[in-house]
N, C-alpha and C positions, 0 to 999 in steps of 0.2 A: 348712689355715692352715699359714703357715710358723713355725718356731721362732726366737723371737727372743733375744738376749743379755740385754736389760733390760726387756722387756716381756713380762708374763704375763696374758693376757686371760681366764684360766678364770672368773674372779668376772662379768667382763662377758659371757662367753658364758652363764653359767648365768643370768643375769639376762635375757638375750634369748632364752633357749631355742632354738627353731628359726626364730625370726622374723629374718631376715636385715636387713629394713627396720629393725627396731629396733636390731639389732647395729650398723648403720651410724650411726643416729642417735646412738647412745650413745657411738661413736668421735668423731664430730664433736663431740659435747658436751665429750668429754674432753679433745681438743685445744684447744678454744676455752678451756676453763677453765684448763687448764695453761699456755696461752700468756698468759693474762690474769693468773693468781696470782702468778707467779714475779716479773715486774717491778714488782707492786705490793708484794710482800714485800721486795724491795730498796729501793724508794722508802720505805716504812715504816722500814726499819732506818736508812736515811740520815738520815732526820728524827727518829729518835730516839721515833718513834711506837709504844713498846712495847706498849701495850693494843690498839692496831689491828692490829698485826702478831700478836698472840696471838689476836686474833680471826679474822684471815684464816687462822691455821695450823688453827685449830679447824673452819673451814669447809672447809677444803682436805682434811682428813683423810678425809672421805667421798669425795671425788673421787679421792683416790690409790689407794684400794682397788680402782677399776676398772683402774687400770694394772698393778697386782699388783707392783710392784717395792719389794721389802722394804728397801732401802736408802733410798728417798726416803721411804717410810712413816715408818720409824724416825726420819730426820732431822727430818722434819715435826713427830712427836710429841715428839722431844727438845727441839725449839725451843720448842714450845707449851709444854710442861711447865717448862721452863727459864724462859721469860718469867713464867709463874704464879708461880714460886718466887723471882722476881727474880735468878737466877743471874749469874755474872759474864757480861758481855756478850761479851768476848773468846773464851770459851769457846763461846758460842752462835753465834758468827759461823762457827765451822767447819760447823755443821749448814746453815745457809742457803748457805753455798759448796758443800756437797755436793749440794744440791738444784740450784743453779745449774750443776753439773757435769753432772748426770745427765737433767735434765729435757729439754734438747736432744736427747740420744741417745734417750730415750724416746720424744718426739714424733715423730723421725724414722722409728724403728721403727713407730710408730702409723701415720703418712701411709703407709708402704709396705704394711702390712696393710690400711688403708682402699682403696688402690687395687685390692686383690685381692677386696674384699666386692663 
């Protein structure tokens, strides 16, 4: 396995154990979920659907563990908590934008890793 700058598959590898097929399935699911949730987050933000966005952040929390990137894990958690606390939206936008910056990079590294499985 190659070392990546923004992807840490330690948790995913632990969950898959030595089952390469399961590892591949988990990676495909991670790619699909990440590709689906980020545009949905932006759509909820733009529509000011704060409760739906907070629920999606909560759901995404368990997905992000598999990519192992602490930046997006923490940004997602901060966004979720800020929405629960009704924090200033402008401050929360930075967390969404951080995820929008890092998701494509993580997904690209995941695609490279998937090709090697």
